[in-house]
C-alpha positions as CSV (number, residue, x, y, z in Angstrom):
1,M,126.4,-135.8,214.7
2,D,126.9,-134.6,218.3
3,S,130.2,-136.4,218.4
4,L,131.4,-134.4,215.3
5,K,130.3,-131.1,216.9
6,S,132.2,-132.1,220.1
7,L,135.3,-132.9,218.0
8,M,135.1,-129.6,216.2
9,D,134.8,-127.7,219.5
10,K,137.9,-129.5,220.7
11,K,139.7,-128.6,217.4
12,Q,140.3,-132.2,216.5
13,Y,140.0,-131.5,212.8
14,D,142.0,-134.4,211.5
15,L,139.7,-136.8,213.3
16,V,136.6,-135.1,211.9
17,L,138.1,-135.5,208.4
18,K,138.8,-139.2,209.0
19,L,135.3,-139.9,210.3
20,T,133.5,-138.0,207.4
21,E,135.7,-139.4,204.7
22,N,133.0,-141.3,202.9
23,S,129.9,-139.6,204.3
24,Q,126.9,-138.7,202.2
25,D,125.1,-137.0,205.0
26,S,124.6,-133.2,204.6
27,L,125.4,-132.3,208.2
28,A,128.5,-134.5,208.3
29,L,129.7,-133.0,205.1
30,F,129.3,-129.5,206.5
31,Y,131.4,-130.5,209.5
32,R,134.0,-131.9,207.0
33,L,133.9,-128.6,205.1
34,S,134.5,-126.7,208.3
35,A,137.4,-128.9,209.2
36,L,139.0,-128.5,205.8
37,L,138.7,-124.7,206.1
38,A,140.1,-124.8,209.7
39,T,143.2,-126.7,208.6
40,G,143.8,-124.3,205.6
41,K,142.9,-126.8,203.0
42,S,140.9,-124.3,200.9
43,E,141.3,-126.1,197.5
44,D,140.2,-129.4,199.1
45,A,137.2,-127.6,200.5
46,L,136.3,-126.2,197.1
47,K,136.6,-129.7,195.6
48,L,134.2,-131.0,198.3
49,I,131.6,-128.4,197.4
50,N,131.9,-129.2,193.7
51,A,131.6,-132.9,194.3
52,K,128.8,-132.9,196.9
53,R,126.9,-129.7,196.0
54,Q,123.5,-131.4,195.6
55,I,123.7,-132.9,199.1
56,L,125.0,-129.6,200.6
57,L,122.1,-127.7,199.0
58,N,120.1,-129.0,201.9
59,K,121.3,-125.8,203.5
60,P,121.4,-123.4,200.5
61,G,122.1,-120.2,202.5
62,V,125.0,-121.7,204.4
63,L,126.4,-123.4,201.3
64,M,126.3,-120.3,199.1
65,K,127.9,-118.1,201.8
66,I,130.8,-120.5,202.3
67,H,131.2,-121.2,198.6
68,I,131.4,-117.5,197.6
69,E,133.6,-116.5,200.5
70,L,135.9,-119.4,199.7
71,L,136.2,-118.4,196.0
72,C,137.0,-114.8,197.0
73,L,139.6,-116.0,199.5
74,L,141.3,-117.9,196.7
75,G,141.1,-114.8,194.4
76,K,138.8,-116.6,192.0
77,F,136.4,-113.7,191.4
78,D,135.2,-114.6,187.9
79,E,134.2,-118.0,189.3
80,A,132.5,-116.4,192.2
81,Y,130.3,-114.3,189.9
82,S,129.6,-117.4,187.8
83,E,128.6,-119.5,190.9
84,L,126.5,-116.6,192.2
85,R,124.5,-116.7,189.0
86,Y,123.9,-120.4,189.5
87,Y,122.6,-119.8,193.0
88,Q,120.4,-116.9,191.8
89,E,118.6,-119.3,189.5
90,L,117.6,-121.7,192.3
91,P,114.1,-121.3,193.9
92,Y,114.1,-120.1,197.5
93,E,111.3,-119.7,200.0
94,N,113.4,-118.3,202.8
95,Q,113.6,-114.5,203.0
96,E,116.9,-114.7,204.9
97,T,118.4,-116.6,202.0
98,E,117.1,-114.1,199.5
99,E,118.6,-111.2,201.4
100,L,121.9,-113.0,201.6
101,L,121.8,-113.7,197.9
102,N,121.2,-110.0,197.2
103,S,124.1,-109.0,199.3
104,L,126.7,-111.3,197.7
105,P,127.4,-109.2,194.5
106,K,128.5,-106.3,196.7
107,Y,130.6,-108.7,198.9
108,I,132.4,-110.1,195.9
109,R,133.2,-106.7,194.5
110,E,134.5,-105.4,197.8
111,E,136.8,-108.4,198.2
112,E,138.1,-108.0,194.7
113,I,138.9,-104.3,195.4
114,K,140.6,-105.2,198.7
115,L,142.8,-107.8,197.0
116,Y,143.7,-105.4,194.2
117,K,144.8,-102.8,196.8
118,R,146.9,-105.3,198.7
119,Q,148.6,-106.4,195.5
120,E,149.3,-102.8,194.6
121,V,150.8,-102.1,197.9
122,G,152.9,-105.2,197.7
123,Q,154.1,-104.4,194.2
124,D,155.1,-100.9,195.2
125,E,157.2,-102.3,198.0
126,I,158.8,-104.8,195.6
127,R,159.7,-102.0,193.2
128,K,161.1,-99.9,196.0
129,R,163.3,-102.7,197.1
130,L,164.5,-103.4,193.5
131,L,165.8,-99.8,193.4
132,S,167.5,-100.2,196.8
133,K,171.3,-100.2,197.3
134,S,171.1,-103.1,199.7
135,D,172.0,-106.5,198.4
136,A,169.5,-108.1,200.8
137,D,166.7,-105.8,199.7
138,V,167.2,-106.4,196.0
139,L,167.7,-110.2,196.3
140,S,164.5,-110.5,198.5
141,A,162.6,-108.4,195.9
142,L,163.8,-110.6,193.0
143,D,162.6,-113.6,195.0
144,A,159.2,-111.9,195.7
145,V,158.7,-111.3,191.9
146,R,158.6,-115.0,191.4
147,G,155.0,-115.0,192.7
148,Q,153.9,-112.0,190.7
149,K,153.4,-111.0,187.0
150,L,156.9,-110.4,185.6
151,E,155.7,-107.7,183.3
152,N,154.9,-105.5,186.3
153,F,158.6,-105.3,187.3
154,L,160.5,-105.4,184.1
155,L,161.9,-101.8,184.1
156,P,163.5,-102.1,187.6
157,I,164.8,-105.6,186.8
158,F,166.4,-104.3,183.7
159,N,168.0,-101.5,185.8
160,V,169.4,-104.1,188.2
161,M,170.9,-106.1,185.4
162,K,172.7,-103.1,183.9
163,N,173.6,-100.9,186.9
164,Y,173.7,-102.8,190.2
165,P,177.3,-102.8,191.5
166,K,177.5,-106.5,192.4
167,Q,177.8,-109.1,189.6
168,L,176.1,-111.7,191.7
169,V,172.9,-109.6,192.1
170,R,172.9,-108.6,188.4
171,T,173.0,-112.3,187.5
172,Y,170.2,-113.3,189.9
173,A,168.1,-110.7,188.0
174,L,169.0,-112.3,184.7
175,L,168.2,-115.8,186.1
176,L,164.7,-114.6,187.0
177,L,164.1,-113.7,183.3
178,V,165.6,-117.1,182.3
179,A,163.2,-118.9,184.7
180,N,160.3,-117.0,183.2
181,K,161.4,-117.8,179.7
182,Y,161.5,-114.1,178.7
183,G,162.0,-114.0,175.0
184,K,163.1,-110.5,174.2
185,K,166.7,-109.1,173.9
186,V,167.9,-107.4,177.1
187,E,171.1,-105.7,178.1
188,F,173.2,-107.3,180.9
189,M,176.4,-106.0,182.5
190,H,178.7,-109.0,182.5
191,G,181.8,-108.1,184.4
192,D,182.8,-104.7,182.9
193,K,181.2,-105.4,179.5
194,L,177.6,-104.6,178.5
195,I,176.2,-107.5,176.5
196,E,172.9,-108.3,174.9
197,V,171.2,-111.6,175.6
198,V,167.8,-113.3,175.0
199,P,167.0,-115.1,178.3
200,N,164.9,-117.9,176.9
201,E,167.8,-118.8,174.6
202,L,170.4,-119.2,177.3
203,D,171.5,-122.5,178.7
204,E,170.2,-123.6,182.1
205,P,172.4,-122.6,185.0
206,F,174.2,-125.2,187.2
207,I,174.8,-127.6,184.4
208,I,178.4,-128.7,183.7
209,K,179.2,-130.2,180.3
210,G,180.2,-133.8,180.5
211,I,179.2,-134.1,184.2
212,G,175.6,-132.9,184.5
213,N,174.0,-131.0,187.3
214,I,175.2,-129.9,190.7
215,D,174.0,-133.1,192.4
216,N,176.4,-135.1,190.2
217,V,179.3,-132.8,191.1
218,L,178.4,-133.2,194.8
219,S,178.7,-136.9,194.5
220,L,182.2,-136.5,193.0
221,F,183.2,-134.3,196.0
222,Q,181.7,-136.8,198.5
223,N,183.5,-139.7,196.9
224,E,186.8,-137.9,196.9
225,Y,186.9,-136.1,200.3
226,R,184.7,-138.3,202.5
227,D,183.9,-135.2,204.5
228,P,180.4,-133.6,204.2
229,T,181.7,-130.2,205.4
230,I,184.4,-130.0,202.7
231,S,182.0,-131.4,200.0
232,Q,179.2,-128.9,200.8
233,N,181.6,-126.0,201.1
234,A,183.1,-126.9,197.7
235,I,179.7,-127.2,196.1
236,N,178.6,-123.8,197.5
237,I,181.7,-122.1,196.1
238,L,181.2,-123.8,192.7
239,S,177.5,-122.7,192.7
240,S,178.4,-119.1,193.5
241,Y,181.1,-119.1,190.9
242,M,178.7,-120.5,188.2
243,V,176.2,-117.7,189.1
244,Y,179.0,-115.1,188.9
245,I,180.1,-116.1,185.4
246,Y,176.7,-116.8,184.0
247,P,175.7,-116.9,181.1
248,N,179.2,-118.3,180.6
249,S,179.7,-121.8,182.0
250,V,182.5,-123.6,183.7
251,N,184.6,-125.8,181.5
252,Y,186.6,-128.0,183.8
253,S,187.3,-131.7,183.8
254,K,186.2,-133.8,186.8
255,E,189.7,-133.8,188.1
256,E,190.1,-130.1,187.7
257,L,186.8,-129.5,189.6
258,L,187.9,-131.8,192.4
259,V,191.2,-130.1,192.8
260,I,190.3,-126.4,192.3
261,F,187.1,-126.3,194.4
262,G,188.2,-128.9,196.9
263,Y,191.4,-126.9,197.5
264,I,189.6,-123.6,197.9
265,A,187.0,-125.2,200.3
266,K,189.7,-126.7,202.4
267,E,191.7,-123.5,202.5
268,L,188.6,-121.6,203.7
269,L,188.0,-124.3,206.4
270,Q,191.7,-124.1,207.3
271,T,192.3,-127.8,207.1
272,R,195.9,-128.9,207.7
273,D,196.2,-131.5,204.9
274,N,195.7,-129.1,202.0
275,S,198.5,-129.2,199.5
276,L,197.8,-128.0,196.0
277,T,201.0,-129.5,194.8
278,K,200.1,-133.0,196.0
279,M,196.6,-132.7,194.6
280,C,197.9,-131.7,191.2
281,E,200.5,-134.5,191.2
282,R,197.8,-137.1,192.1
283,Y,195.6,-136.1,189.1
284,N,198.5,-135.3,186.8
285,L,197.5,-131.6,186.5
286,N,199.7,-128.6,185.7
287,E,200.1,-126.9,189.1
288,E,200.8,-123.5,187.6
289,E,197.6,-123.5,185.5
290,I,195.5,-124.8,188.4
291,R,196.9,-122.2,190.8
292,E,196.1,-119.5,188.2
293,E,192.4,-120.7,188.1
294,V,192.3,-120.9,191.9
295,N,193.5,-117.3,192.2
296,K,191.0,-116.1,189.6
297,I,188.1,-117.8,191.4
298,K,189.2,-116.5,194.8
299,A,189.3,-112.9,193.3
300,H,185.7,-113.4,192.1
301,L,184.7,-114.7,195.5
302,E,185.6,-111.4,197.1
303,D,182.7,-109.8,195.1
304,F,180.2,-112.4,196.2
């Protein structure tokens, strides 16, 4: 066991984990537990405790302290109280263990309060950013909501969907409700028209009828242009446009997609061989109609 202690002192945690992989020895398992915690593998540490608890109870005071602190770290307070009751029912002859046991209810409660306060501060900051006039602030706040309870932010999200100046930002707010399968009717400013939608009834974004998802479209561009810069630029423009018009969807043929978004991508990259006339002739497309679509999309791009 001295070798394991030496490895822990040298912070060679991966080696400790390898050496203790199939161990049934109490001390070795505690080193393994320490190595898991040191490498941020909290859930694996909890699984180890649950699987090897009877062996680890060789040191009950150490085990219960690590176990309860780990559950609090993971925010599993109900489970922490439940496990505390388990430990309270075990016989102890050591006064130090008894004192530790008596102090743990207070510890759990204090950690629960600390987490609640941190969450409240975090939620206030998210709400503040949702009401900001900065695109970056609002978009970052919408992204942060993904790890929170949606119900805590519905009012500011509704406000973004109706009143934020940029269509792209309003649509990202709607897409957040779609991702959370929100099932109630909401108002959404689509262009200059206020519409009502039920998010969980809307089609998935980034799906093109008859073609499939964005990856399928990217393959089309790659096969056509043989230039990853042009292909990626075209797919970025298409994705932005799909977000902009959502919940409507694009309704172009494969040929139209290749010409319209390939042309815009090449134009933005200022490539020399970029003739809309030749591209339309190649695919037997009406140049006037395609140019009209190109100009419409470019106008929308200015609002991105």
